[in-house]
N, C-alpha and C positions, 0 to 999 in steps of 0.2 A: 504494500500500500504506500502511495507516495506521501511525502510530508505535507503537501497542501490538503489532501483529504483528511489526514490525521488532525491537522491544525483546525480545519473546519469542524470536524466532529467535536473536538475539545471546546471550540468556541460555542457551539450549540449547546453542549452540556452545561457549560458555565452560565450561559445566557438563561437557560431553563432554571437552573438552581437560583440564580439571582431573581428571576421573575417570581418564582414560588415564594422566596423569602420576602420580597416586597409585597406580594399579595397578602401575606399574613400581617401586614402593617409594620414591618421592620424595614430598616434602611440598610444599604450596602455601601461599604467603603472599600476602595481598591488600593493596594499597595504594590507598586512596581519596583522591583529591585534590579539594579544594573551593576555590572561588574566591569571595571576597566580591564581591557585585555588587548593583546596584539595577536596577529595571525600565528605567532609562534607558540602561544599558550595552548596547553592541552585542555580540552573541554572537561575531562574528568577532574583535573586539578582545580579548575575554576568552579565547577559545581560543588566540590568538596569544601572549598573556601567559602562559597556563598552559604552552604548549609551551616557551617560553623558560625558565620555572621548572623544568620537568622536565629539560631539557637541562643546566641548571646543577646540579641535584641529581645527575644521573647522572655528571657530570664530577668530582664531589667525591671526593677520595682515600679518605676513610673509607667512603663508600658503595661505591666500587669494591672495597675490601677485604672488606666485608661480603658483597657479592654474590659475590665470588670464593670466599669461605669457604663460602657456601651452595651453590656450584655453580649459581648462579641464572641462569635465562633470563627472558625477559619476554614477556608477551602483553598488548597494550594494546587497550583498547576505549573507546569514547566512546558515551554514551547520548543524544547529540544527533542 
């Protein structure tokens, strides 16, 4: 299956989840993470570093308070 078809399927799944969430009266916030890189970097290394950064972010006390105040859940996707 080509990347375009996979990306489209993921987009539709995420759109559906967001619509269902909003239909229940809740709001949706999106967080986009970017990682500086060059063409010489290995994707596996970049993904590992980003995973570490996300875990560090989610362990932060302030972030936990904000997420708790928003009654926030998470849905994570990667476009790779």
